[in-house]
N, C-alpha and C positions, 0 to 999 in steps of 0.2 A: 643105669642107678649107679655105678658104682662110684661114679664122683662124688655123690653127697651119701653114700651107705653109712659111713661114721656119724651120720646126723641121724640116723633113723630112730623113732620114737620105738620104745618096749612098751608093750601093752598087750592085750587078749584080743583074738578075733573071733566074733560069734559065728556059727554056720549061716552062709548064703542060702536065701530060699531061692528055688529052683528058677532059674533063668534070670537073677537079677544082676546087675551091674554094680550094684552096691557092696563093699565090703562094710560089715560093722566092727568097730573097731575101736577100743577100750582102754586109754592112755590118760595120764595128768589129769585125773578125775573128771573126764569127760567121756561121752560116747559120742564118736564121728563117723559120719555116713562118708564113704570116699569111694570114688570112681576107681574100680578094679584096673590099672594099666598092664596089669600083668597076667592077664586071660583067665577065664571062670576057672573055678576049682582049681587053681594055682598054688591057693594054700590052704592048709586044712586048719577047723579050727583049733583054738588053743594059744598059749604064749607064741608070740611074736614081734618081728621087728620090721617097722614100716616108715619108708619112707614118704611122710605127709607133704604136700605140694600144693600151693596155692597158686592162683594167679593175682597180683595185687591190684586193686581197684584206687589206681596214682592219686585221685582228685581226696580221697576219704585217706591219705597214708600222708605221717608226717612224722619227721626226723626229730627228736627231741631232746638230743645232745648227751653227757656224759652221765648229767643229775638224773638218779633214777626217780621215776615219778615215786606211786602207791605201789609198785612191784609188779610181777608178771600178772597177767589178766588173759582170760579167753572164753569168748561167748560165740556159741554158736546161733548162725541166722540162720532161717528158714532150716531148709533140707542139709545142706550141703555148703556153707559158705563160714566163714568166722569173720568175727573183729576181735581184738584185744593190745596188749601194750607188753613188748617185751624187750629182751637185749640182744642186739645184734653180734653173734657169735664168729660169722665171718660172711666175708663179702666176694662173691663168685660172680663176675660179669654183669649179667643182668639179673643176680638172684642174691638174695639174704638169705642167710641161715639166723634164724629169730627162735629166742628159747622164752617162750609165752606158756608157761606149764609144761609142754612138751616141745621138741626140736620141732619147727617148722620151715620146708624151705620155699620161700615166697618169691615170687619171679614177677616180670614183666616184659612186655615185647618191646616196650620203649626204655628209655634211661630211667635208671631209677635216680631220687634224689641223693645226692654228696650223702655218704654217709662211712660210718668206719667201725670196724669193730669196737665194742663196746657202748657204742651210742645205745640211746634208748627209741625205740619208735612205736607209732600207734598207728595202728594198719588196721583195714577190714580186706576179704578176699571177695573174688567176685564167684559164684558156683561154678561149677562143682569143684570141691576140694579131691586131690587125686589122690591115689594109694598106691606105692611100688611096693609090693611084699621082697622083702629080702629070704631065698632061703639057701641052704646050705652051710 
């Protein structure tokens, strides 16, 4: 995750229930439930920086161009998916870094629609969202 470390969201990690693979992470005015990709008990509760990664639902993803719609939005769908609208900050292979209330690394297994930094995108992710807690 060193590649995406500069795009980590700052927020608050809540204590993990015993045996739960989910991180409860508050950032950008939202509480996200993230699949813990760093191992159980890797991060103590409290202030944290977390790379939030989602797999895009490509049919529900639309590049809107440079004109900002109504601004950044982020809505949670079910337990651990999201949909929203944000501005692309970086294009890295099959991943976009999108600011939608908080920085998100949105990826795909296949080619992404043509886009460049500064473009706005409307997106939906497939569950679960993944959380990579930065330490040190």
